[in-house]
Each structure stands twice: as structure tokens, then as C-alpha cells.
C-alpha positions as CSV (number, residue, x, y, z in Angstrom):
1,X,-3.9,-40.6,18.8
2,X,-6.6,-42.9,19.9
3,X,-9.9,-41.7,21.3
4,X,-9.9,-40.6,24.9
5,X,-12.5,-40.7,27.7
6,X,-14.4,-37.4,27.8
7,X,-16.4,-37.2,31.1
8,X,-18.0,-33.9,30.0
9,X,-20.1,-36.1,27.6
10,X,-21.2,-38.5,30.3
11,X,-25.0,-38.8,30.4
12,X,-26.9,-41.2,32.6
13,X,-30.2,-39.4,32.2
14,X,-31.7,-42.8,31.2
15,X,-31.1,-44.1,34.8
16,X,-33.8,-43.9,37.4
17,X,-33.5,-45.2,40.9
18,X,-37.4,-45.5,41.0
19,X,-38.0,-43.0,43.7
20,X,-38.7,-39.3,43.9
21,X,-36.0,-36.8,44.7
22,X,-37.6,-36.1,48.0
23,X,-37.6,-39.8,49.0
24,X,-33.9,-40.1,47.9
25,X,-33.1,-37.0,50.0
26,X,-34.8,-38.4,53.1
27,X,-33.1,-41.7,52.6
28,X,-29.7,-40.0,52.3
29,X,-30.0,-38.4,55.7
30,X,-31.6,-41.5,57.3
31,X,-28.7,-43.6,55.9
32,X,-26.1,-41.2,57.2
33,X,-27.6,-40.9,60.7
34,X,-28.8,-44.5,61.4
35,X,-26.8,-46.8,59.1
36,X,-23.4,-45.3,58.2
37,X,-23.0,-43.7,61.7
38,X,-21.2,-46.3,63.9
39,X,-22.9,-45.1,67.0
40,X,-26.2,-46.9,66.2
41,X,-25.9,-50.6,67.1
42,X,-29.7,-51.4,67.0
43,X,-30.7,-53.8,64.2
44,X,-34.4,-53.6,65.0
45,X,-34.4,-49.8,64.3
46,X,-32.5,-50.3,61.0
47,X,-34.8,-53.1,59.8
48,X,-37.8,-50.8,60.6
49,X,-36.3,-47.9,58.7
50,X,-35.4,-50.2,55.7
51,X,-39.0,-51.4,55.6
52,X,-40.3,-47.8,55.9
53,X,-38.4,-47.0,52.8
54,X,-39.7,-50.0,50.8
55,X,-37.1,-52.8,51.5
56,X,-38.4,-56.3,51.9
57,X,-36.7,-57.6,55.1
58,X,-37.3,-61.0,56.7
59,X,-37.2,-62.0,60.4
60,X,-34.1,-62.1,62.5
61,X,-32.0,-59.9,60.2
62,X,-28.9,-58.5,61.9
63,X,-27.4,-55.2,60.6
64,X,-24.2,-54.1,62.2
65,X,-23.0,-50.4,62.5
66,X,-21.4,-48.5,59.6
67,X,-23.5,-50.2,56.8
68,X,-24.1,-48.1,53.7
69,X,-27.2,-48.9,51.5
70,X,-27.8,-46.9,48.3
71,X,-31.5,-47.5,47.8
72,X,-33.6,-49.6,50.2
73,X,-36.6,-49.8,47.9
74,X,-34.4,-51.9,45.6
75,X,-33.4,-54.4,48.4
76,X,-34.7,-57.7,49.6
77,X,-33.2,-59.6,52.5
78,X,-34.4,-63.0,53.7
79,X,-34.7,-64.4,57.2
80,X,-31.8,-64.5,59.7
81,X,-29.2,-62.9,57.4
82,X,-26.3,-60.9,58.8
83,X,-24.9,-57.7,57.4
84,X,-21.5,-56.9,59.0
85,X,-19.7,-53.7,59.8
86,X,-18.9,-51.4,56.9
87,X,-20.7,-53.5,54.3
88,X,-21.6,-51.4,51.3
89,X,-24.7,-52.4,49.3
90,X,-24.4,-50.1,46.2
91,X,-27.7,-51.1,44.7
92,X,-28.5,-48.9,41.8
93,X,-30.8,-51.8,40.7
94,X,-32.3,-54.7,42.6
95,X,-30.2,-56.7,45.1
96,X,-31.7,-59.9,46.5
97,X,-30.2,-61.4,49.6
98,X,-31.6,-64.8,50.6
99,X,-32.0,-66.3,54.0
100,X,-29.1,-67.2,56.3
101,X,-26.7,-65.1,54.2
102,X,-23.6,-63.6,55.8
103,X,-22.0,-60.5,54.5
104,X,-18.8,-60.0,56.4
105,X,-17.0,-56.8,57.4
106,X,-16.3,-54.4,54.5
107,X,-18.0,-56.6,51.8
108,X,-19.3,-54.7,48.8
109,X,-22.3,-55.6,46.5
110,X,-21.7,-53.5,43.4
111,X,-24.5,-53.2,40.9
112,X,-23.0,-50.5,38.8
113,X,-20.0,-49.9,36.7
114,X,-18.9,-47.9,33.6
115,X,-18.3,-48.9,30.0
116,X,-14.5,-48.1,29.7
117,X,-14.7,-48.8,25.9
118,X,-16.9,-45.7,25.3
119,X,-15.7,-42.2,25.2
120,X,-18.8,-41.2,27.3
121,X,-17.9,-43.8,30.1
122,X,-21.6,-44.9,30.1
123,X,-23.2,-46.3,33.3
124,X,-23.9,-50.0,33.3
125,X,-26.2,-51.6,35.9
126,X,-27.0,-55.2,36.6
127,X,-28.8,-56.8,39.6
128,X,-27.1,-59.1,42.1
129,X,-28.6,-62.2,43.7
130,X,-27.3,-64.0,46.8
131,X,-29.2,-67.2,47.3
132,X,-29.8,-68.9,50.7
133,X,-26.7,-69.7,52.8
134,X,-24.2,-67.7,50.8
135,X,-21.2,-66.3,52.7
136,X,-19.4,-63.2,51.3
137,X,-16.1,-62.8,53.2
138,X,-14.6,-59.7,54.6
139,X,-13.7,-57.0,52.0
140,X,-14.9,-59.2,49.2
141,X,-16.7,-57.7,46.2
142,X,-19.6,-59.1,44.2
143,X,-19.7,-57.4,40.8
144,X,-22.8,-56.4,38.7
145,X,-24.9,-59.2,37.3
146,X,-23.5,-61.9,39.6
147,X,-25.6,-64.6,41.2
148,X,-24.1,-66.5,44.1
149,X,-26.0,-69.8,44.2
150,X,-27.0,-71.6,47.4
151,X,-24.3,-71.9,50.1
152,X,-21.5,-70.6,47.8
153,X,-18.6,-68.9,49.6
154,X,-16.5,-65.9,48.4
155,X,-13.4,-65.7,50.5
156,X,-11.7,-62.6,52.1
157,X,-10.7,-59.9,49.6
158,X,-11.9,-61.9,46.6
159,X,-13.8,-60.5,43.6
160,X,-16.8,-62.3,42.1
161,X,-17.0,-61.3,38.4
162,X,-19.1,-64.4,37.4
163,X,-21.8,-66.5,39.0
164,X,-20.7,-68.8,41.9
165,X,-22.0,-72.4,41.8
166,X,-23.8,-73.9,44.8
167,X,-21.7,-75.4,47.6
168,X,-18.4,-74.2,46.2
169,X,-15.7,-72.0,47.7
170,X,-14.2,-69.2,45.5
171,X,-11.1,-67.2,46.1
172,X,-8.9,-64.6,44.3
173,X,-9.4,-61.7,41.8
174,X,-11.1,-62.7,39.7
175,X,-12.5,-65.5,42.0
176,X,-12.0,-69.1,40.9
177,X,-13.3,-72.2,42.5
178,X,-10.8,-73.7,45.1
179,X,-12.9,-76.5,46.6
180,X,-16.4,-77.7,47.5
181,X,-18.1,-76.5,50.6
182,X,-19.2,-79.2,53.0
183,X,-21.6,-78.3,55.8
184,X,-21.9,-80.8,58.7
């Protein structure tokens, strides 16, 4: 019989989210009350709280209700970017979002995964970078280590497992280039 996954041997003690347990605890409750909670529609308050917890956030950023952010101290957002309802920024490591980026409803930025080849199912983390003008469609997923170059588009329900080139539109799972993006 081949080897099998044994989650009792899982050990990610090497991983550190670069914040004390107290800071992570305070962020957990802040995230639940002010971000994940759909009752709070106020972007200004959310931007203030992100900055308070160490995020770098530009001017004119819009954050809709029901957004989930793992660790704001590992997040950078440029000017006039939009984060739609139910976006999940699962940033175990750094996520950089440029200016004029749109993350549509239910999009997910996923910086962590597991090594399915190992019995111990080890944690793998890689940063994500979304350059200026990128649009991530509704319920699309950007996987660990991906860079979406300037003005790239990832369409609805697509999965970016590799870098997306500038001014191109990608679709599918895994996402492939379908055409060039032209902006008038």
C-alpha cells in the first residue's frame, strides 16, 4: 500500500504571521465585527482599522461589506482600488494590490496551500501581487505566488495558477489567455 497522508504529523511551527498572539486576537474580533459582518457598509472606517493594524492603504479605497482579511499587516492596497462583497484575502504572507484594482464579489486571494505529495501535508506560502488596473472577476481565485501584471483580467469563476500578462484577459480553470484587453 502506498504512503498515506497523516495529519497527526502536520507541523507548521516554522510559520509566523509576524504579529503577537494578542494582536492576532484583536484583529480576529475586529475582522468579524467590522469586515465580515454585512451590516457595516462604511469604507472609511474599514480603511482606518486596516491602517491601525499595519496595512498600507492608499486614497479612495472602497471596501464593501462581508470582506474577510486574514492579516492586515501583510497587506498593501494602492489608490482607488475596490474590494467587493465577500472577497476573501487569505494573506498568510504579503499581498500587494496596486491602484485602480477591482476585486469583484466573492473573489479569493489565496497565499497558502498544502504539499499533497508529503505525508505531513506541509503548509506552502507564496505572496501575491496584483499590479495597477487588474480586474479579478466574481468568484475567481488567485493562487499562491501569482503576479497579475498591469491591467490583466481574470474572468468570473476562473483560477489563476500562473502569472497573468499585462493587458490580457484570462478565463477557465486553470486560466488561459483568451484575448487581449483593450481600454478606450
